[in-house]
PyMOL Python script that loads the backbone (N, CA, C, O; Angstrom):
from pymol import cmd

cmd.read_pdbstr("""\
ATOM      1  N   VAL A   1       0.193  -2.937  -5.393  1.00  0.00           N
ATOM      2  CA  VAL A   1       1.516  -1.974  -5.095  1.00  0.00           C
ATOM      3  C   VAL A   1       2.606  -3.280  -5.392  1.00  0.00           C
ATOM      4  O   VAL A   1       2.054  -4.364  -5.586  1.00  0.00           O
ATOM      5  N   SER A   2       3.900  -3.258  -5.434  1.00  0.00           N
ATOM      6  CA  SER A   2       4.858  -3.930  -5.675  1.00  0.00           C
ATOM      7  C   SER A   2       6.285  -2.894  -5.890  1.00  0.00           C
ATOM      8  O   SER A   2       6.648  -2.262  -6.882  1.00  0.00           O
ATOM      9  N   LEU A   3       6.758  -2.994  -4.830  1.00  0.00           N
ATOM     10  CA  LEU A   3       8.055  -2.247  -4.955  1.00  0.00           C
ATOM     11  C   LEU A   3      10.261  -3.457  -5.460  1.00  0.00           C
ATOM     12  O   LEU A   3      11.009  -4.348  -5.055  1.00  0.00           O
ATOM     13  N   SER A   4      10.054  -2.334  -6.624  1.00  0.00           N
ATOM     14  CA  SER A   4      11.492  -3.818  -7.338  1.00  0.00           C
ATOM     15  C   SER A   4      12.585  -3.889  -5.981  1.00  0.00           C
ATOM     16  O   SER A   4      12.709  -2.995  -5.144  1.00  0.00           O
ATOM     17  N   THR A   5      13.206  -4.976  -6.002  1.00  0.00           N
ATOM     18  CA  THR A   5      14.414  -5.611  -5.755  1.00  0.00           C
ATOM     19  C   THR A   5      15.429  -4.218  -5.053  1.00  0.00           C
ATOM     20  O   THR A   5      15.823  -3.944  -3.919  1.00  0.00           O
ATOM     21  N   ASN A   6      15.554  -3.637  -6.289  1.00  0.00           N
ATOM     22  CA  ASN A   6      16.578  -2.615  -6.010  1.00  0.00           C
ATOM     23  C   ASN A   6      15.675  -1.371  -5.626  1.00  0.00           C
ATOM     24  O   ASN A   6      16.064  -0.438  -6.328  1.00  0.00           O
ATOM     25  N   SER A   7      14.575  -0.938  -4.763  1.00  0.00           N
ATOM     26  CA  SER A   7      13.713   0.252  -4.498  1.00  0.00           C
ATOM     27  C   SER A   7      14.758   0.309  -3.351  1.00  0.00           C
ATOM     28  O   SER A   7      15.432  -0.385  -2.590  1.00  0.00           O
ATOM     29  N   VAL A   8      14.555   1.177  -3.599  1.00  0.00           N
ATOM     30  CA  VAL A   8      15.359   2.428  -1.801  1.00  0.00           C
ATOM     31  C   VAL A   8      14.496   2.028  -0.461  1.00  0.00           C
ATOM     32  O   VAL A   8      13.268   1.949  -0.411  1.00  0.00           O
ATOM     33  N   MET A   9      15.790   1.700   1.047  1.00  0.00           N
ATOM     34  CA  MET A   9      15.258   1.944   1.851  1.00  0.00           C
ATOM     35  C   MET A   9      14.445   2.809   2.507  1.00  0.00           C
ATOM     36  O   MET A   9      14.589   3.971   2.130  1.00  0.00           O
ATOM     37  N   GLY A  10      13.469   2.603   3.539  1.00  0.00           N
ATOM     38  CA  GLY A  10      12.649   3.658   3.968  1.00  0.00           C
ATOM     39  C   GLY A  10      11.905   4.695   3.497  1.00  0.00           C
ATOM     40  O   GLY A  10      11.110   4.151   2.730  1.00  0.00           O
ATOM     41  N   TYR A  11      11.833   5.080   3.497  1.00  0.00           N
ATOM     42  CA  TYR A  11      10.697   6.499   2.760  1.00  0.00           C
ATOM     43  C   TYR A  11      10.692   6.674   1.151  1.00  0.00           C
ATOM     44  O   TYR A  11      11.341   7.306   0.318  1.00  0.00           O
ATOM     45  N   VAL A  12       9.678   5.829   1.166  1.00  0.00           N
ATOM     46  CA  VAL A  12       8.967   6.586  -0.551  1.00  0.00           C
ATOM     47  C   VAL A  12       8.606   7.211  -1.305  1.00  0.00           C
ATOM     48  O   VAL A  12       8.843   6.389  -2.190  1.00  0.00           O
ATOM     49  N   LEU A  13       8.145   8.120  -1.900  1.00  0.00           N
ATOM     50  CA  LEU A  13       7.014   8.689  -2.176  1.00  0.00           C
ATOM     51  C   LEU A  13       6.192   7.235  -3.596  1.00  0.00           C
ATOM     52  O   LEU A  13       6.791   6.787  -4.573  1.00  0.00           O
ATOM     53  N   VAL A  14       5.475   7.063  -3.373  1.00  0.00           N
ATOM     54  CA  VAL A  14       4.176   6.270  -4.500  1.00  0.00           C
ATOM     55  C   VAL A  14       3.455   7.027  -5.409  1.00  0.00           C
ATOM     56  O   VAL A  14       2.682   7.827  -4.883  1.00  0.00           O
ATOM     57  N   MET A  15       3.476   7.013  -6.392  1.00  0.00           N
ATOM     58  CA  MET A  15       2.592   7.567  -7.673  1.00  0.00           C
ATOM     59  C   MET A  15       1.354   6.717  -8.348  1.00  0.00           C
ATOM     60  O   MET A  15       1.591   5.509  -8.372  1.00  0.00           O
ATOM     61  N   TYR A  16       0.565   6.955  -8.691  1.00  0.00           N
ATOM     62  CA  TYR A  16       0.711   6.260  -9.617  1.00  0.00           C
ATOM     63  C   TYR A  16       0.234   7.686 -10.717  1.00  0.00           C
ATOM     64  O   TYR A  16      -0.397   8.721 -10.505  1.00  0.00           O
ATOM     65  N   LYS A  17       0.960   7.047 -12.045  1.00  0.00           N
ATOM     66  CA  LYS A  17       0.360   7.965 -13.326  1.00  0.00           C
ATOM     67  C   LYS A  17       0.418   9.625 -13.430  1.00  0.00           C
ATOM     68  O   LYS A  17      -0.168  10.620 -13.856  1.00  0.00           O
ATOM     69  N   GLY A  18       1.819   9.047 -12.562  1.00  0.00           N
ATOM     70  CA  GLY A  18       3.228  11.144 -12.156  1.00  0.00           C
ATOM     71  C   GLY A  18       2.395  11.237 -10.977  1.00  0.00           C
ATOM     72  O   GLY A  18       3.123  11.499 -10.020  1.00  0.00           O
ATOM     73  N   VAL A  19       1.040  11.125 -10.591  1.00  0.00           N
ATOM     74  CA  VAL A  19       0.627  11.968  -9.569  1.00  0.00           C
ATOM     75  C   VAL A  19       1.450  11.577  -8.175  1.00  0.00           C
ATOM     76  O   VAL A  19       2.012  10.484  -8.119  1.00  0.00           O
ATOM     77  N   PRO A  20       1.479  12.075  -7.570  1.00  0.00           N
ATOM     78  CA  PRO A  20       1.855  11.701  -6.145  1.00  0.00           C
ATOM     79  C   PRO A  20       0.904  10.967  -4.922  1.00  0.00           C
ATOM     80  O   PRO A  20       0.683  11.844  -4.086  1.00  0.00           O
ATOM     81  N   LEU A  21       0.257   9.669  -4.511  1.00  0.00           N
ATOM     82  CA  LEU A  21      -0.088   9.462  -3.815  1.00  0.00           C
ATOM     83  C   LEU A  21      -0.150   9.528  -2.506  1.00  0.00           C
ATOM     84  O   LEU A  21      -1.262   9.775  -2.039  1.00  0.00           O
ATOM     85  N   GLY A  22       1.267   9.284  -1.333  1.00  0.00           N
ATOM     86  CA  GLY A  22       1.593   9.427  -0.783  1.00  0.00           C
ATOM     87  C   GLY A  22       2.758   8.270  -0.355  1.00  0.00           C
ATOM     88  O   GLY A  22       2.956   7.327  -1.121  1.00  0.00           O
ATOM     89  N   PHE A  23       3.550   8.401   0.967  1.00  0.00           N
ATOM     90  CA  PHE A  23       4.708   7.682   1.644  1.00  0.00           C
ATOM     91  C   PHE A  23       3.994   6.399   1.387  1.00  0.00           C
ATOM     92  O   PHE A  23       2.840   5.972   1.357  1.00  0.00           O
ATOM     93  N   VAL A  24       5.799   5.785   1.132  1.00  0.00           N
ATOM     94  CA  VAL A  24       5.213   4.209   2.459  1.00  0.00           C
ATOM     95  C   VAL A  24       5.862   4.218   3.421  1.00  0.00           C
ATOM     96  O   VAL A  24       5.470   5.050   4.239  1.00  0.00           O
ATOM     97  N   LYS A  25       7.056   3.425   3.834  1.00  0.00           N
ATOM     98  CA  LYS A  25       8.408   2.928   4.342  1.00  0.00           C
ATOM     99  C   LYS A  25       8.521   1.298   3.950  1.00  0.00           C
ATOM    100  O   LYS A  25       7.850   0.314   4.259  1.00  0.00           O
ATOM    101  N   ASN A  26       9.729   1.513   3.100  1.00  0.00           N
ATOM    102  CA  ASN A  26       9.713   0.536   2.433  1.00  0.00           C
ATOM    103  C   ASN A  26      10.869  -0.515   3.617  1.00  0.00           C
ATOM    104  O   ASN A  26      11.983  -0.110   3.948  1.00  0.00           O
ATOM    105  N   ILE A  27      10.308  -1.783   4.059  1.00  0.00           N
ATOM    106  CA  ILE A  27      10.865  -2.230   4.773  1.00  0.00           C
ATOM    107  C   ILE A  27      12.125  -3.599   4.681  1.00  0.00           C
ATOM    108  O   ILE A  27      12.778  -4.217   5.522  1.00  0.00           O
ATOM    109  N   GLY A  28      11.968  -3.636   2.671  1.00  0.00           N
ATOM    110  CA  GLY A  28      12.518  -4.936   2.005  1.00  0.00           C
ATOM    111  C   GLY A  28      11.521  -5.742   1.734  1.00  0.00           C
ATOM    112  O   GLY A  28      11.252  -5.368   0.592  1.00  0.00           O
ATOM    113  N   ASN A  29      10.858  -6.499   1.951  1.00  0.00           N
ATOM    114  CA  ASN A  29       9.549  -7.220   1.626  1.00  0.00           C
ATOM    115  C   ASN A  29       8.344  -6.537   1.764  1.00  0.00           C
ATOM    116  O   ASN A  29       7.211  -6.909   1.457  1.00  0.00           O
ATOM    117  N   ARG A  30       8.749  -5.419   2.298  1.00  0.00           N
ATOM    118  CA  ARG A  30       6.678  -5.543   1.931  1.00  0.00           C
ATOM    119  C   ARG A  30       6.862  -3.387   2.698  1.00  0.00           C
ATOM    120  O   ARG A  30       7.737  -2.932   3.435  1.00  0.00           O
ATOM    121  N   ALA A  31       5.872  -2.804   2.190  1.00  0.00           N
ATOM    122  CA  ALA A  31       5.662  -0.984   3.389  1.00  0.00           C
ATOM    123  C   ALA A  31       4.812  -1.086   4.041  1.00  0.00           C
ATOM    124  O   ALA A  31       4.079  -2.072   3.962  1.00  0.00           O
ATOM    125  N   ASN A  32       4.690  -0.494   4.568  1.00  0.00           N
ATOM    126  CA  ASN A  32       4.478   0.283   5.719  1.00  0.00           C
ATOM    127  C   ASN A  32       3.351   2.020   5.312  1.00  0.00           C
ATOM    128  O   ASN A  32       3.746   3.182   5.396  1.00  0.00           O
ATOM    129  N   ASN A  33       2.229   1.612   4.978  1.00  0.00           N
ATOM    130  CA  ASN A  33       1.311   2.683   5.415  1.00  0.00           C
ATOM    131  C   ASN A  33       1.347   3.870   6.208  1.00  0.00           C
ATOM    132  O   ASN A  33       0.722   3.833   7.267  1.00  0.00           O
ATOM    133  N   LEU A  34       2.142   5.235   5.811  1.00  0.00           N
ATOM    134  CA  LEU A  34       2.267   6.270   6.699  1.00  0.00           C
ATOM    135  C   LEU A  34       0.465   7.014   7.133  1.00  0.00           C
ATOM    136  O   LEU A  34       0.167   7.737   8.084  1.00  0.00           O
ATOM    137  N   TYR A  35      -0.354   6.519   6.109  1.00  0.00           N
ATOM    138  CA  TYR A  35      -1.714   7.279   6.462  1.00  0.00           C
ATOM    139  C   TYR A  35      -0.919   7.098   8.571  1.00  0.00           C
ATOM    140  O   TYR A  35      -0.110   6.486   9.269  1.00  0.00           O
ATOM    141  N   PRO A  36      -2.457   8.658   8.590  1.00  0.00           N
ATOM    142  CA  PRO A  36      -2.819   7.928  10.766  1.00  0.00           C
ATOM    143  C   PRO A  36      -4.002   6.966  10.693  1.00  0.00           C
ATOM    144  O   PRO A  36      -4.950   7.240   9.957  1.00  0.00           O
ATOM    145  N   HIS A  37      -3.993   6.229  11.176  1.00  0.00           N
ATOM    146  CA  HIS A  37      -5.225   4.771  11.578  1.00  0.00           C
ATOM    147  C   HIS A  37      -5.995   5.822  11.243  1.00  0.00           C
ATOM    148  O   HIS A  37      -6.340   5.405  10.137  1.00  0.00           O
ATOM    149  N   GLU A  38      -6.655   7.107  11.368  1.00  0.00           N
ATOM    150  CA  GLU A  38      -8.076   7.486  11.602  1.00  0.00           C
ATOM    151  C   GLU A  38      -8.439   7.588   9.460  1.00  0.00           C
ATOM    152  O   GLU A  38      -9.541   7.507   8.917  1.00  0.00           O
ATOM    153  N   TRP A  39      -7.386   7.734   8.936  1.00  0.00           N
ATOM    154  CA  TRP A  39      -6.948   8.526   7.249  1.00  0.00           C
ATOM    155  C   TRP A  39      -7.830   7.194   6.688  1.00  0.00           C
ATOM    156  O   TRP A  39      -8.681   7.388   5.820  1.00  0.00           O
ATOM    157  N   ARG A  40      -7.526   5.464   7.360  1.00  0.00           N
ATOM    158  CA  ARG A  40      -7.379   4.439   6.661  1.00  0.00           C
ATOM    159  C   ARG A  40      -8.715   3.442   6.660  1.00  0.00           C
ATOM    160  O   ARG A  40      -9.378   2.934   7.564  1.00  0.00           O
ATOM    161  N   ILE A  41      -8.767   3.418   5.609  1.00  0.00           N
ATOM    162  CA  ILE A  41     -10.484   2.491   5.324  1.00  0.00           C
ATOM    163  C   ILE A  41      -9.935   1.084   5.681  1.00  0.00           C
ATOM    164  O   ILE A  41      -8.858   0.613   5.314  1.00  0.00           O
ATOM    165  N   ARG A  42     -10.781   0.560   6.386  1.00  0.00           N
ATOM    166  CA  ARG A  42     -10.922  -0.949   6.637  1.00  0.00           C
ATOM    167  C   ARG A  42     -12.291  -1.363   5.725  1.00  0.00           C
ATOM    168  O   ARG A  42     -13.292  -0.823   6.195  1.00  0.00           O
ATOM    169  N   SER A  43     -12.595  -2.272   4.420  1.00  0.00           N
ATOM    170  CA  SER A  43     -13.503  -2.838   4.766  1.00  0.00           C
ATOM    171  C   SER A  43     -14.685  -3.178   5.185  1.00  0.00           C
ATOM    172  O   SER A  43     -14.379  -3.847   6.172  1.00  0.00           O
ATOM    173  N   GLN A  44     -15.984  -3.190   5.124  1.00  0.00           N
ATOM    174  CA  GLN A  44     -17.116  -4.546   5.928  1.00  0.00           C
ATOM    175  C   GLN A  44     -17.576  -4.689   5.077  1.00  0.00           C
ATOM    176  O   GLN A  44     -18.773  -4.701   5.363  1.00  0.00           O
ATOM    177  N   HIS A  45     -17.441  -4.857   3.881  1.00  0.00           N
ATOM    178  CA  HIS A  45     -18.392  -5.963   2.931  1.00  0.00           C
ATOM    179  C   HIS A  45     -17.144  -6.771   3.393  1.00  0.00           C
ATOM    180  O   HIS A  45     -15.996  -6.504   3.748  1.00  0.00           O
ATOM    181  N   LEU A  46     -17.881  -7.849   3.229  1.00  0.00           N
ATOM    182  CA  LEU A  46     -18.773  -9.949   2.677  1.00  0.00           C
ATOM    183  C   LEU A  46     -18.757  -9.784   1.487  1.00  0.00           C
ATOM    184  O   LEU A  46     -18.672  -8.639   1.044  1.00  0.00           O
ATOM    185  N   PRO A  47     -18.843 -11.019   0.542  1.00  0.00           N
ATOM    186  CA  PRO A  47     -18.724 -10.948  -0.212  1.00  0.00           C
ATOM    187  C   PRO A  47     -20.229 -11.892  -0.314  1.00  0.00           C
ATOM    188  O   PRO A  47     -20.255 -12.586   0.702  1.00  0.00           O
ATOM    189  N   GLU A  48     -21.235 -12.109  -1.004  1.00  0.00           N
ATOM    190  CA  GLU A  48     -22.459 -12.737  -0.773  1.00  0.00           C
ATOM    191  C   GLU A  48     -21.560 -14.212  -0.722  1.00  0.00           C
ATOM    192  O   GLU A  48     -21.129 -14.456   0.405  1.00  0.00           O
ATOM    193  N   GLU A  49     -21.158 -15.404  -1.965  1.00  0.00           N
ATOM    194  CA  GLU A  49     -20.710 -15.891  -2.755  1.00  0.00           C
ATOM    195  C   GLU A  49     -18.711 -15.928  -2.593  1.00  0.00           C
ATOM    196  O   GLU A  49     -17.893 -15.054  -2.878  1.00  0.00           O
ATOM    197  N   ILE A  50     -18.470 -17.663  -1.887  1.00  0.00           N
ATOM    198  CA  ILE A  50     -16.906 -16.645  -1.463  1.00  0.00           C
ATOM    199  C   ILE A  50     -16.318 -17.840  -2.469  1.00  0.00           C
ATOM    200  O   ILE A  50     -16.364 -19.029  -2.155  1.00  0.00           O
ATOM    201  N   ARG A  51     -15.653 -17.259  -3.963  1.00  0.00           N
ATOM    202  CA  ARG A  51     -14.899 -18.245  -5.307  1.00  0.00           C
ATOM    203  C   ARG A  51     -13.304 -18.618  -4.591  1.00  0.00           C
ATOM    204  O   ARG A  51     -12.966 -17.858  -3.684  1.00  0.00           O
ATOM    205  N   ILE A  52     -12.583 -19.452  -4.868  1.00  0.00           N
ATOM    206  CA  ILE A  52     -11.961 -19.270  -4.371  1.00  0.00           C
ATOM    207  C   ILE A  52     -10.827 -20.418  -5.930  1.00  0.00           C
ATOM    208  O   ILE A  52     -10.965 -21.481  -6.536  1.00  0.00           O
ATOM    209  N   LEU A  53     -10.221 -19.721  -5.896  1.00  0.00           N
ATOM    210  CA  LEU A  53      -9.985 -20.243  -7.276  1.00  0.00           C
ATOM    211  C   LEU A  53      -8.425 -21.273  -8.144  1.00  0.00           C
ATOM    212  O   LEU A  53      -8.481 -21.592  -9.331  1.00  0.00           O
TER     213      LEU A  53
END
""", "prot")
cmd.dss("prot")
cmd.show_as("cartoon", "prot")
cmd.util.cbc("prot")
cmd.orient("prot")
C-alpha cells in the first residue's frame, strides 16, 4: 500500500475496489495500522529457499 505525497495527514480510510478495509494513521513517510495487537497477523512462514533478485 502506498499513499500519495499529497495525502491528508492523520487518520485515513484505506479502501480496495470501493470496499473499506480500515483506518491507518498517515504520518508522512509511512502509515501506522490501527488494528489492536491481538488482531494483527504475524506470519510464521519461512521459505525453503531464499531468493535474492
